Structure formats: structure tokens, C-alpha cells
N, C-alpha and C positions, 0 to 999 in steps of 0.2 A: 466437688459438690457445688461450689459457687458457680463455676463456669457452666455446669449442667443446668442450673436454675436459670442463668441468664439466657442460655440457648433456648430453653423451653419458653421463656417469656417472649423472646423474639418470635418463636413459632406461633404462640397464641395471639400475638398482635399483628401477625401478617408481615413482619419485618424480616428481611434477609440479613444475615451476618455479613460484615464487610468482606471477609475472606470468601464467602460464597459468591458475592457479586464479582469479586476479583476473578474467581474461577469462571463465572458466567461470561465475563468479557472475553476471555481466551476461547471459551466454547463457542461464543457467538461468531468470532472470526473464523474459527475452525469449521463450523458447520454451515454458516451462512455464505461463505465466500464462493463455493461452487454454484450455489443458487443464483447469486448475483451475476456470476459469469454466464450462467445459462440464460438468464433473462436478457442480458445485454446481447448475447449472441443471437437470440431469437429476434430481438428488436432490430438488430443489424441486418438480419436476413429479410425481415419485412421491408426495411428501407430499400433493399436491393431487389424487391419483388419476388423473393423466394419464400417458400413455406418455412424453412428453417428447422433447426433441431428442436427436440422437446426441451421444456424448461429444466427438467431434471436430468438431461443427458450427461452433464459433467459427473454426476454421481454414478451413473451406469458405466461411464468410461473409467472412472477410478476403480470401481469394483472389478471390472474386467482386467485392468492392469495388475491389481493386487493378486489376482488369481493366477497370473502368468509366472513363468520362471524368469529369474534374473540372469542375464547373460553379460559377461564382461569381455571386452576385446583382449586378444592375446597380448600379453606384456603389460596390461594395465595394473597399476599399483593399488594399494589400499585406499589411496586418496580418491580414486574413482568411485568407491562405495561410500566413503565418509563424507564427501562433499554434499550430496543431497540431504543426508542426515543432519549435518551441521546447519545447513540453510533452513531446513524445516524447524529445527530447534530455535533458530533466531526469529523466525516468523511467529513462533509461539510466545516468545519473550516480549516482543514489542507491545502487545495488548495490555501487558501489566503496567505500562508506563504512560499510556495515553487515554484520554476520555472517550471510551467506546460507548458506554451506556450511562454513565453518571456525570453530573455536573460538579460533584464534590470529589476530592482526592480519596483514593482507596489506600490501603496499607502500603502498597509498593508504588504509589503514584508519584512520590517525590524521590524515588531511587535514581531517576535519570531525567535529563532534560531533552529538548528537541535534538540537540547534537548527539546525545547518547543514543537516542533511538535511530538517528541517521547512521551512526557508526555500526549499530547492530545490523541494519539493513545492508550497509556496505559490506560487512563481514559475510552476510549470506550471499551476496553477489560474488564476492571473492571466492567463497567456497565452491560455488557452482562453476566459476571460471576455471579454477584449478582442477576440479573434477573433469570438466570437459577437456582440458589440455592433457590430463593424464590418460585419456582414452587413446590418444595417438591418431585419432581420425582427423583428416585435414580440414573438413568443414567445421567440425566441433572446435578445433583449435582456432580456426579463422573467426568463428563467432565469439569465442572466448576473448581473443585479442581485441576485437572490435568493441565488445562490451566494456572492457577495462579502459580502452582509449576514450570512449565517449563518456564513461563514468567519471573520468578525471575532469571533464568539462561540466558535468552536472554538479559536482561537489562545491565549487565556488558559488554557484547560484544558491544552493541550499544554505551555505554559510551567510551570505548577504541577506537572504530572506529571514533567517533566524535573527540576525543583528537588527534588522528593521523592526520585526515584531517585538523584540526585546526592548528596543528604544521606545516603541509606542506604548507597550503595556508595562514596562519596567521589570520584566522577567522573561526567562526563556523556558520556564516550566510549562508543559502543555496544559495542565489543569488551570494554572494561573492565567495563562494567555486566553483560554476560552472564557474564564470567568470575567476577565477585564473587557472582552468584546461583548459579553452579554450584559454587563452592568452599565455600559455607556455606549449608546449608539454612535456618539462622536468618535470613539476609538475605532469602531467598525468601518466608518465611512471616511476616515482620514485618508488623504491622497497617498501617503506613504504606505499605509496598510493595504490599500487597494492595489497599489503597484506590486507590493510583495505577494499578494494573493494571485495576481496575474502571472508573476514570475514562477510561483510554485505550481500554478496550473500548467504552464509549459513544461515544467519538470515532470509532473505526473503524466502528461501526454507522452513524454519521451520514455519514462520508466515503465509505462504499461504497454510499450511497443505499438503505439498507434500511429497512423499516418498523421503528419507528413514524415515521420521518422522511419517507420517500418511496417510492413504488412504482417501483422502478428499471427494471422491464421493461414499464411501462404504455404505453398509447397516449396521444395528445395529451390533456392535461387541465390545468386551471389550477394543480394542485398540483405539477407537474413542476419540477424544479430542474436537475439535471445533464443529464437527457435532453433538456431544452429547448434546451440550448446546441448540440446537434448537428443541429438541424432544417434549417439552411440549408447544411450541408456535404454533400458527395457524393463518390463515387469514392475515390481514394487518401487524400484528406484525412479523410474519414469513417472509413476503415480505420485510419488512424493514431490517431484519437481513440478508437475502440473498442478498439484494441490497447493504447493508453495507459491506458484505464480499467481493463482487465484487469491490466496491469502495476502500476498504482497499488494495486489491490486486493491483489495478492500482496505488494507491498512493505509495506503496512500489516499484513498477516498476519505477515510476517517480523519486523517491529518488535514486534508484540504477543507473538509466540511466542519468538523467539530473543533478545530483549533483556529483555522485561518478565516474561513468564509461564513459559515452558518452554524455556530455552536448553540443551536436551539433544538429542543426536543429531547434533551438529556434528562434523565431521572434526577429529581431534586431531593428525593428521600429514599429510604431503604424499603419502601413498600414494594411487594412483589408485582403489583399491578403497574406501578410506575416504571419498573425495570422492563416489564413486557412491552409497555407503550414505547419506551426508549428503543427497544430492539426493533419494533415495527417502524418507528421513525427513521432509524438508521438504514433499514432496508429500503424504505421509500426514497430517502435522499441519495443513497448509493446508486439505485437504479436510475434516478433522475440525472445525476452527473455522468453515469455510464452511458445514458442515452445521448447526452451532449457529445461525449467522446465518439460514440458510434456514428453520429451525424457528421462530425468532422472527418472521421475515418472514411466516409463514403462521399465526401464532398470535394476532396483534394487528391491530386495525384501524389504519389510518393516522391520524396526528394531523392536526388542522386546522393550517393554515399558521401561524397566530399562536401555536399551542401549541409549535412547534418551539423557540422561545426558552426555554420552561420546561424542555424536555428538555435542552437544552445548558446551562442554568443548573444543572440537577442534576449534570451532569458537572463543571462548574466548582466547585460546592459540595463534591463528593467530593474533587476534587483539592486544594482548599484545606484540607479536613479532614485529608487525608493529611499535608500540611506541618505543621499544628498538632499532630497526633498525634506526628509525629517530633520536633518541637522541644519541645513541652510534656510529652507523655507518655513521652518517651524511646524512641519507636519502636513 
């Protein structure tokens, strides 16, 4: 009876329960991610002088794929089917740990730090790689091998970025890092923090399959990495992989914006209007950073495959420099 009365009082005052906001964070990533991808694809086409797809085209593509039949290659094991499901579940878990809509921690906000979220994203990538390898297709296996190889170069950069931000803010919890950056402009403009943000920007550029690393929307070619892992999947499994890729992109944007670079526009209260404004602000910021990535995507030629290691080495060097600047130069 008491819990019911509290729930009714929240309703009457226009407040949302913390558990409801927690669910809204997951729902925001789930529903908004295809729209963000559609807007970015449309902007990218405009930059190239094309009309481009409709803004809602990703939703139509997902609906069409879910209506199709799932086909598995001969000899494929259960891992082929389980991989996309595990990856999709991982992408639904990360929004519980990071500040998607609120500036204050939600019930599960302190259940994991930045490294924990990184491990969950790495598990999703591993599940997709194993699923692609289990298909037996040569191009899928090639893309899976490349993804794991280059992923090993990304992880040290993420570790050093996390160390840098933890040294600057005193914690590696996403909500606390965002709060420290909002509370003091000095934290946000420290050289160490800026270098860490640049290093993470390069990591996001790589993880979202953008040039100079990969042509994310290309047809079959030897330089494909992430796209090659989906060649043997079809129907609902392919829909989950594409939907998961859009969710991963938006999650990385959230980490870059709401934790490292621009943790503003988040809801400071449980008012429904504040949460809605935070959702609109997230969409605007995500489209803005996506437009920057699209501009980069269309301004540079793709690197040769063996040059990708140099690109990621630059990210690692910047992240290490951020730690040195913080420890030796005093920030």
C-alpha cells in the first residue's frame, strides 16, 4: 500500500520513478539509434551531392529483415545463431550504466564503471566475431579475424583514456566523471582531459567503421572489417546485427559526449519534461557529432589495411601522452 501511494504521488507531481527513467534510457538507445543512423546517412549523401535515403529508412530496413526467413550455412553451429542475440543483449545492458538522459545516477548507475561498460561492448564484439567465424564463410571469417586483431589495438587506448579521466576527476564511474566535468570548467579544459577526449574520438572513429579506417557502407571488398562479419547472416539475425551496430554507434556517441566532452543537457530532476528535453538534447548532440564523422568520412581516402595499425598507434600515443601530462605536467 505504501509503495502504491508513493507511486501515485510521483504521478500527481509529474515525477518519474527512477526505475522508469532507467527503462527510458534503454528504450531511448533502442528506438533512437536507427533514427540517428538514418539522419547521418542522409547528411552524408547530401555532402556527396546525392539525394540520399529517407530519414526513417533504417526502420523500414529492419522491418523488412524481421519479416524474412533466417537461413544458416550448412555446418554452422548454434554459435552462429547465439552470437547476434548475445551482442544485442550487451548493447541493451550498457545504457543501464552510463548517463544517457540524467545527470544523477540511477539505481543501476553504480553497478559498473567505464571499464565494465567497455568489457560489455568487447563481449558483444567477440560474440559477433565468433558467430561470423562459425558460419564457415571465408569473407566472414576474414572480417572476424581483422576485427579481433584491430580490437586488440583499441583496448590499450581505452584503458589509458580511462586512467586519464580517472586521474582528472578522481573516479572512473561514468556519472561521477560527467558530474566532475559539469561542476568545474577547469576539469573539462585541462590538457590531459582534452588529450584523452581526442584519443577517445579516434577510438570512436575506428569503432564506428568510418574512414580513414573502413568504408562502412561499401560493397564487398578486401578492406571490409565489420561489414564482412554480416555477410552470412540473413533475416532477423541480420536485423539484430544491424540494429545492434546502430545502438553501438549511439552508445559510443553518448560516452564521447555525456562523459568525456559535453556532459550538458542532461536532466537534473525526475520531471517528465526534463527527461524529454534531455532526450531531444541527446539526439541533437548525436546528430552533430555524427555529421562531423560523416564530413571526415567524405574528406579523406581510406587507409590501406596495414596502415590501420599506425592510426590506432596514434590514438594510443595520445592517450599515453594524456597520462604523462597529468602526472608530470600537473594536468
